[in-house]
C-alpha positions in Angstrom: 219.1 121.4 72.9 220.1 122.4 69.4 217.9 124.9 67.6 217.7 125.5 63.9 218.0 129.0 62.5 214.2 129.4 61.8 213.5 128.4 65.4 215.9 131.0 66.8 214.4 133.7 64.5 210.9 132.7 65.7 211.8 132.8 69.4 213.9 136.0 69.3 212.0 137.9 66.7 215.3 138.7 64.9 216.6 137.8 61.4 219.9 138.0 59.8 223.5 137.1 61.0 223.6 135.4 64.4 225.7 136.7 67.3 226.0 133.7 69.6 226.2 135.6 72.9 223.3 137.9 71.9 221.3 134.9 70.6 221.6 133.1 74.0 220.4 136.2 75.7 217.5 136.6 73.3 216.6 132.9 73.8 216.6 133.4 77.6 214.5 136.6 77.2 212.0 134.7 75.1 211.9 131.8 77.6 211.2 134.2 80.5 208.5 136.1 78.6 206.9 132.8 77.7 206.8 131.5 81.2 206.1 133.4 84.4 207.4 130.5 86.4 210.8 130.6 84.6 210.8 134.4 85.1 210.3 134.0 88.8 213.0 131.4 89.2 215.5 133.5 87.2 214.8 136.8 89.0 214.1 135.4 92.5 217.1 137.0 94.2 215.8 140.4 93.1 212.3 139.6 94.5 213.1 137.9 97.8 216.3 137.8 99.9 215.5 134.3 101.0 216.7 131.3 98.9 214.4 130.1 96.3 212.6 126.9 97.3 210.9 125.3 94.3 207.6 123.6 94.5 204.8 122.5 92.2 202.4 125.0 93.9 204.6 127.9 92.5 204.1 126.5 89.0 200.3 126.2 89.6 200.1 129.9 90.8 202.2 131.0 87.9 200.0 129.1 85.4 196.9 130.7 86.7 198.3 134.3 86.9 199.6 133.8 83.3 196.2 132.7 82.2 194.8 136.0 83.6 197.3 137.9 81.5 196.5 135.9 78.4 192.8 136.6 78.9 191.8 133.0 79.6 190.8 133.8 83.2 188.9 137.1 84.1 188.2 136.4 87.7 190.7 134.4 89.9 190.7 133.4 93.5 193.9 131.9 95.0 193.7 130.5 98.5 197.0 129.3 100.0 198.7 129.0 103.4 200.8 131.8 104.8 204.5 131.9 104.0 204.1 130.0 100.7 205.4 132.8 98.4 202.0 134.4 97.7 203.2 138.0 97.7 206.5 137.3 96.0 204.6 135.8 93.0 202.4 138.9 92.8 205.5 141.1 92.9 206.9 139.2 89.9 203.6 139.1 88.1 203.4 142.9 87.5 207.0 143.1 86.2 206.5 140.1 84.0 203.3 141.5 82.4 205.1 144.8 81.6 208.0 142.8 80.1 205.8 141.3 77.3 206.8 142.2 73.7 203.2 142.8 72.5 200.5 145.0 73.9 197.0 143.9 74.9 194.2 144.6 77.5 196.1 142.6 80.2 199.6 142.2 78.9 202.4 144.6 77.9 203.8 147.8 79.4 200.5 149.6 79.0 198.7 147.5 81.7 197.5 149.5 84.7 197.5 147.7 88.0 195.5 148.5 91.1 196.7 146.7 94.2 194.9 146.6 97.6 195.5 144.9 100.9 194.0 145.3 104.4 196.8 147.7 105.3 198.3 150.2 102.9 201.8 149.5 104.4 201.6 146.0 102.9 200.6 147.3 99.5 203.4 149.8 99.6 205.9 147.2 100.7 205.1 145.1 97.6 205.0 148.1 95.4 208.6 148.9 96.4 209.6 145.3 95.7 208.1 145.4 92.2 209.8 148.7 91.4 213.2 147.4 92.7 212.8 144.3 90.5 212.1 146.4 87.5 215.1 148.7 88.2 217.4 145.7 88.9 220.3 145.2 86.5 219.0 141.7 85.6 215.6 143.1 84.5 217.0 146.1 82.8 219.5 143.9 80.8 216.5 142.1 79.2 213.7 144.6 79.1 215.2 148.0 79.8 214.5 149.1 76.2 210.7 148.2 76.4 209.7 151.0 78.8 211.0 153.5 81.4 209.7 154.4 84.8 208.7 158.1 84.6 210.4 160.5 87.0 207.3 162.8 87.4 205.2 159.9 88.9 207.4 157.6 90.8 206.3 157.3 94.4 205.8 154.5 96.9 202.1 154.5 96.4 202.1 155.0 92.6 204.6 154.7 89.8 204.1 154.9 86.1 206.0 154.0 82.9 206.3 155.9 79.6 204.0 153.4 77.8 200.9 154.2 79.9 201.1 151.6 82.5 201.1 152.2 86.3 201.0 150.4 89.6 198.7 152.0 92.3 198.6 150.8 95.9 195.7 151.3 98.2 194.1 149.7 101.2 190.7 148.1 102.0 188.3 151.0 102.6 190.6 153.5 100.8 189.2 156.1 98.5 189.1 155.0 94.9 187.2 157.9 93.2 188.7 158.4 89.8 191.0 155.4 90.0 190.9 152.1 88.3 193.0 149.4 86.7 193.3 146.9 83.8 194.1 144.3 86.5 192.9 144.6 90.0 194.8 142.6 92.6 193.5 142.1 96.2 196.2 140.6 98.4 195.1 139.7 101.9 191.9 141.9 102.3 191.4 140.7 105.9 193.5 141.3 109.0 193.6 137.9 110.9 193.5 139.7 114.3 190.2 141.4 113.4 188.7 138.6 111.3 186.1 137.4 113.9 184.6 140.9 114.2 181.5 140.8 112.1 181.5 144.6 111.8 185.0 144.7 110.3 184.4 141.7 108.1 181.2 143.1 106.6 183.0 146.5 106.1 185.6 144.7 103.9 182.9 143.0 101.9 180.8 146.2 101.5 183.9 148.0 100.2 184.5 145.2 97.7 180.9 145.1 96.5 180.2 148.8 96.3 183.6 150.3 95.5 186.4 148.1 94.2 184.2 145.9 92.0 183.4 148.9 89.8 187.0 150.0 89.3 188.0 148.0 86.2 189.0 150.3 83.3 187.2 147.9 80.9 184.6 145.5 82.4 184.8 143.3 79.3 188.6 142.8 79.1 189.8 143.7 82.6 190.6 141.1 85.3 190.4 140.7 89.1 192.7 138.6 91.3 192.0 137.8 94.9 194.8 136.1 96.8 194.4 135.2 100.5 194.4 132.6 103.2 191.0 131.6 104.4 190.1 133.1 107.8 186.4 132.8 108.2 183.5 131.0 106.4 182.1 134.5 105.7 185.4 136.1 104.5 185.7 137.7 101.1 186.4 134.4 99.4 183.4 132.8 101.1 181.2 135.8 100.1 182.3 135.6 96.4 182.0 131.9 96.1 178.6 131.8 97.7 177.3 134.5 95.3 179.3 134.3 92.1 180.9 130.9 92.1 180.5 130.3 88.3 182.2 133.6 87.4 185.4 132.9 89.3 188.2 130.4 88.8 189.2 129.0 92.2 192.8 127.8 92.9 192.6 126.2 96.3 196.0 125.0 97.8 195.5 123.3 101.2 198.6 122.5 103.2 197.5 118.9 103.4 195.8 117.3 100.4 192.0 117.2 100.7 191.2 114.7 97.9 187.4 114.9 98.3 187.3 118.7 98.0 189.7 118.7 95.1 187.4 116.4 93.2 184.6 119.0 93.5 186.5 121.9 91.9 189.0 120.3 89.5 189.9 120.2 86.7 189.2 123.9 86.4 188.8 126.2 83.4 192.4 125.9 82.2 192.5 122.1 82.9 194.5 122.3 86.1 194.1 119.8 88.9 195.9 119.3 92.3 198.6 116.7 91.5 198.5 115.1 94.9 197.0 111.6 95.1 197.3 110.8 98.8 195.1 112.2 101.5 197.1 114.5 103.8 200.0 114.8 101.3 201.9 118.0 102.1 201.9 121.1 99.8 205.6 121.9 99.9 207.5 119.4 102.1 210.8 121.0 101.1 209.7 124.1 103.0 207.1 122.8 105.4 207.8 119.2 106.4 205.6 117.1 108.7 207.2 118.4 111.9 206.8 122.0 110.8 203.2 121.5 109.8 202.3 119.7 113.0 203.8 122.7 114.9 201.7 125.1 112.9 198.6 123.1 113.5 199.2 123.1 117.3 199.9 126.8 117.3 196.9 127.9 115.2 194.4 125.6 116.9 191.7 123.7 115.0 189.9 126.7 113.6 193.0 128.6 112.6 194.6 125.5 111.0 191.4 124.6 109.2 191.2 128.0 107.6 194.7 129.3 107.3 196.3 126.0 106.4 193.5 123.9 104.8 191.6 126.8 103.3 188.4 125.4 104.8 187.5 127.6 107.9 184.9 125.2 109.3 186.5 122.5 111.4 184.7 119.2 111.4 182.5 118.9 114.5 182.2 122.6 115.0 182.7 124.4 118.3 185.4 126.8 119.4 186.5 125.3 122.7 185.4 121.7 122.9 185.2 119.7 126.1 188.1 117.5 125.1 190.4 120.5 124.6 190.8 120.9 128.3 193.7 119.0 129.8 192.4 116.9 132.8 193.8 117.3 136.3 193.0 114.0 138.2 194.5 114.5 141.6 192.4 115.6 144.6 194.8 118.4 145.4 196.1 121.2 143.3 199.8 121.8 142.5 201.6 124.7 144.2 200.5 127.8 142.4 202.9 130.7 141.8 200.2 133.2 141.1 196.4 133.1 141.5 193.9 135.2 139.5 190.2 135.8 139.9 188.2 136.8 136.8 184.8 138.5 137.3 181.9 139.1 134.9 179.3 141.5 136.4 175.6 141.4 135.6 174.9 145.0 136.1 174.1 147.9 133.7 172.1 146.7 130.7 172.7 143.0 131.6 170.6 143.2 134.8 167.4 143.4 132.7 168.3 140.3 130.7 168.5 138.0 133.7 172.2 137.2 133.2 174.4 135.9 136.0 177.4 137.4 137.6 180.3 135.0 137.5 183.7 134.3 139.0 186.4 131.9 138.0 189.7 131.4 139.9 192.9 130.5 138.0 196.2 129.2 139.3 199.4 129.6 137.4 201.9 126.8 137.9 204.8 125.1 136.2 204.8 121.4 135.3 208.1 120.2 136.7 207.4 116.6 135.5 209.5 117.2 132.4 212.6 115.4 133.8 210.8 112.1 134.1 208.6 112.6 131.0 205.2 114.1 130.5 202.3 113.5 128.1 201.4 116.6 126.0 198.1 117.0 124.2 197.3 119.2 121.1 194.5 119.6 118.7 194.7 118.5 115.0 193.2 120.5 112.1 189.9 118.6 112.3 189.5 119.0 116.0 191.0 115.6 117.0 193.2 115.3 120.1 196.8 114.4 119.5 198.8 113.0 122.4 202.6 112.9 122.5 204.9 111.5 125.1 207.9 113.7 125.8 210.5 111.6 127.7 212.8 114.5 128.4 212.7 118.2 127.7 215.6 120.6 127.6 217.2 121.5 130.9 215.0 123.9 132.9 212.1 123.5 130.5 209.3 123.9 133.1 206.0 124.0 131.3 203.8 127.0 132.4 200.2 126.0 132.7 197.0 127.5 134.1 194.5 125.6 136.2 190.8 126.3 136.7 190.7 126.2 140.5 187.1 127.4 141.3 184.0 128.8 139.7 180.8 130.4 140.8 177.8 132.1 139.1 174.6 133.6 140.6 172.2 136.5 140.5 172.9 138.8 143.4 172.6 142.5 144.2 175.5 144.9 143.8 176.8 144.8 147.4 176.3 141.0 147.7 178.5 140.6 144.6 181.2 142.8 146.0 181.2 140.7 149.2 181.2 137.5 147.2 184.3 138.6 145.3 186.1 139.6 148.5 185.3 136.2 150.2 186.6 134.4 147.1 189.8 136.3 147.2 190.4 135.6 150.8 189.5 131.9 150.6 191.8 131.2 147.5 194.5 133.7 148.4 194.0 135.5 145.2 196.7 137.9 144.1 194.7 140.0 141.6 191.0 140.4 140.6 190.4 141.0 136.9 187.3 143.1 136.0 186.4 144.4 132.5 186.8 148.1 132.2 183.2 149.0 131.5 180.4 150.8 133.4 179.2 147.8 135.4 182.8 146.5 136.1 184.1 150.0 137.0 181.4 150.4 139.7 182.3 147.0 141.3 186.0 147.6 141.0 185.7 151.0 142.7 183.7 149.5 145.6 186.2 146.7 146.0 189.1 149.2 146.2 187.2 151.4 148.7 186.2 148.6 151.1 189.1 146.1 150.7 192.0 148.2 149.4 194.0 147.3 152.6 193.9 143.5 151.8 196.6 141.5 150.0 194.9 141.4 146.6 194.7 144.0 143.8 192.0 145.0 141.3 193.0 145.2 137.7 190.9 146.7 134.9 190.8 144.6 131.7 190.5 146.3 128.3 189.7 143.7 125.6 191.2 144.3 122.2 187.8 143.6 120.6 184.3 143.7 122.0 183.3 140.8 119.7 183.1 137.8 122.0 183.5 135.2 119.2 186.8 137.0 118.2 188.0 137.0 121.8 187.3 133.2 122.1 189.2 132.3 118.9 192.1 134.5 120.1 192.7 132.2 123.1 191.8 128.9 121.4 195.4 128.1 120.6 196.2 128.0 124.4 194.0 124.9 124.6 195.7 123.5 121.5 199.1 124.0 123.2 197.9 122.0 126.3 198.3 125.0 128.6 194.8 125.0 130.2 193.7 122.4 132.7 190.7 121.7 134.8 189.9 119.1 137.6 187.4 116.3 136.9 184.4 115.3 139.0 183.9 118.9 140.2 180.4 120.3 139.5 181.6 123.9 139.1 184.3 122.8 136.7 181.8 120.9 134.5 179.6 124.0 134.5 182.4 126.1 133.1 183.5 123.5 130.5 179.9 123.0 129.4 179.3 126.7 128.9 182.5 127.1 127.0 181.7 124.1 124.8 178.2 125.5 124.0 179.4 129.0 123.2 178.2 130.9 121.1 175.0 128.9 121.2 174.7 128.7 125.0 171.8 130.5 126.7 174.3 132.0 129.2 177.9 132.9 128.6 178.9 134.6 131.8 181.4 131.9 133.0 182.7 131.7 129.4 183.4 135.4 129.5 185.5 135.1 132.6 187.5 132.3 130.9 188.3 134.4 127.8 189.1 137.4 130.0 191.5 135.6 132.3 193.3 133.8 129.5 193.5 136.9 127.3 195.1 138.9 130.2 197.5 136.1 131.1 198.5 135.8 127.4 199.0 139.6 127.0 201.1 139.9 130.1 203.4 137.0 129.1 202.5 134.9 132.1 201.7 132.0 129.9 203.6 131.3 126.7 203.1 129.2 123.6 205.4 126.3 122.7 207.4 128.2 120.1 208.0 131.1 122.5 209.2 128.7 125.2 211.6 127.1 122.7 213.0 130.4 121.8 213.3 131.4 125.4 215.2 128.2 126.2 217.5 128.8 123.2 218.3 132.3 124.5 218.8 131.0 128.0 221.4 128.5 126.7 223.1 131.2 124.6 223.4 133.7 127.4 223.6 131.3 130.3 226.5 133.2 131.8 224.5 136.4 132.0 221.2 134.9 133.0 222.0 132.6 135.9 219.6 134.4 138.3 217.0 135.5 135.7 213.7 133.6 135.9 212.8 132.0 132.5 209.1 132.9 132.8 207.5 136.0 134.3 205.2 135.2 137.2 
């Protein structure tokens, strides 16, 4: 493209004789200042060591962030799937804002940024990336004369420039007294592991409402940006949209196009709309193709996929563990189990006054050796639908580890009767270990079992759940059903009792059998006795690579 002299003067801000080399540099500088998207592409190697993968969603994010800097958007929510360059765009945004020639409330070197994440380590990580980008030879060659990072305030948590701007990193719940920002950025306020805990979730929302929301330096000109994947219908995005929907611009980027939802929110305040026209069209097929997205959907399970991928954390049909999620065992006899576990829920302590049951489920761990002749695998789609796939032949040695519900019982019994019932169950089913939650009621039962039956061929294991929130514990093992790792026999009344109680949770009147299910699967998962598909694939790859050194090493712990 040929430019006339007036155009060059307008773009570069310089008049007089033209130095061609310097003019080209000035034109590039003007181009990068004018477009955050072009800035990101040009400086990518200083932002992220991974190769730049282009996509229209990056342009969409850049347009919205740029609209914040221009003052067109004061409140912005961006919901997008993980690993789609969310944090990298935010790293670039701060440096781009400071690179602007002119000064304003939300643009220029004088802008003060306050960044927060659920963990300060994440905020610090991105702070270091921003500072390294600014100090890179590429950035300094274009904007090194605009401002300098001050030496007296240059730390991981906070660094400043000599024009009054700074970047401060904090965490959700962190102290903010005396601190504020021209632009407040909240990047992933929730930890996915703790998301189902109502106490933790409400703590994040309370911190936002009562602390962070008052930290803008100027309420009239300042801006707030929230960038996150959806994790719960009552997460921070859900809280804001339910209360202040009209005050926020919402950029929602589902992994698969959701045409009906897009019609409800677009075009938005800057006239942007999702460009996809086909239902289910992928967000970034160059990075996440159909195969990769299918794998993510299976691994995350229906609720995780609906939230983290589709940005809509309420799967159609509801329910955490639906009846159809269980793989069906149709034979009258069970396969040979390599390990057998009993999981116990006790109705003592405070529960005895509520009329709850004690419950026992028995689980057998086995390996599906039908891989050589072909097996049918089942998984769960993002909307809770069952997806079946015929695998004609897996890699050599690719036994599929699964867990079978082999027996269940619940009843109201006295303390010593429960101890005897557990012992009888262990003898009958040749149980290797009994799993009991490490709490007051469980401890009493475990101690009595060890005292009376310590000489028998089964052990007692205390289970310490990572969270006391039962809903959170249920979601944490949902993906095992999505991977097709959990089976149950049909036409057995006790199996139907377990499946029904799990299906009705958390609305069921009783959840004792359900609790034994989550306890058993959580423990098996934490010990590595059952593995997800991606982990099996990695293990098989390692086995092939190191076959000479691993001839006698079992692929899966039992």
